Structure formats: structure tokens, C-alpha cells
N, C-alpha and C positions, 0 to 999 in steps of 0.2 A: 689388369686385374691383380689385386693383392692375393698373395698365396692363401691366407686364411679364408678369404672370400671364395676362392676356387675350391677349397676343401668343403665349405658349406654348400656350395653349388653341387658338387658331385655327391655329397651325402643325400641331398634332396633328390637328385636325379636317379640315384641307385637305391632309393628308399624301398625297403621290402625285398630286395634281392639278396640272396645268400650264396656263399661259396659252397663247394662240395662238403667242406668241413663243418658247415653251418654258421660260419662267421659272417658278419655283414660284408657284402661285396665291396663296398667303398674302400675297405682296408687294403685291398689289392692295389688299386692305383696309388694310394698313399704310400705303400711300400715301394712301388716303382719310383715314385717321386723322391723318396728318401734315398734310395740307391743312387739316383742321378745326382742328388745334392752331395752325397758322400764322395762321388767320383769327380766333383768339382764343376759340374755343369751349371750354367747360369739359370736364373729363375724361369726364363722362358721355356727351357727344356723341362724343368721340374713341373711346370703347368701342363705341358704336353703329356708328361707322365701321368698327371692326375686325370687328364681328359681323354686318354688314349682309348678307352672303351665306350665313351659316350655315344658315338654314332652307331656302333653295332649293338649295344645292349640297352639303350634307352630311347626315349622319343626326342632326344636332342637333335637339332638340325645343324648342318654346317653353318648356316647363316646365324644361328644363335651363338655359336662359338666365335664366329667372326665379329659379331657385335660386342661380345664380352671381352675379346682379346685383340688380336690383329691378324692379318692375312698369313704371316709367317707361322703362327701357332695353329691357326685353323687349317692351313694346308698340311702341316706336319701331322695333325690329328687325322686328317683325311687319308694321308699316305699310310698311316699305321692301321687304318680300319680294314678289317678282313671282310670281304664281300661274301655273300652266300655262295657256297660251292667253290671257294677259293682253293688254289693249289699252293701248298706251303713253299715250294721252291720258287714258283713265280712271284709269290708275295715277297719273299726275302730278296729276290733279284730286283724287284721294283724299288724296294727300300734302298738297296745298295747303289742303285743308279742315281739316286738323289743326292 
């Protein structure tokens, strides 16, 4: 998936969602993606940054992400997805193990 298409996708999926400040929600994953780019991470990581909130905050499914990208990206997004009632230290430990 091309980066610009990924941005269009998240804009549609996060349509109508706002951050606490009142800004459109999709700007948050765009900012994460930009930080990853500035740190020298490849495009796959940047797309994970764009997609990191899709599973927990939209109706997007893992299978949709898999069809749009690949298993590496889809699995990384799943890894970063916080489940309801998650424990932050367990969440971070799970990520560190990968």
C-alpha cells in the first residue's frame, strides 16, 4: 500500500472522530508516522504508525489490514492494539518480547 493511500484510508476510517483538543483524530496517527520517518524507520513501520489505532478505535478488522498490506504490518498493528481492560505494564512487556 502506498503511503498516501494509507493516509486516505485512515482519514475515512477515523472520520468524525475527534481528539480531546477537538482536532480530527486521524492527525494523531499521521504524527506518529512522521516521527517514525524522522527517526529513519522504513515505510512499513510508518504505515504501522498510521494504522496503529484502527483495530481499537474503528470498525477495521485484522483481515482488512492484512488484505491492504501484508502479514508483517497486520501483525504489528495487532501487537500494538490495546484490548479492553488492558494492563499497561503487560501491554509494554508484550511489545518488548516481539
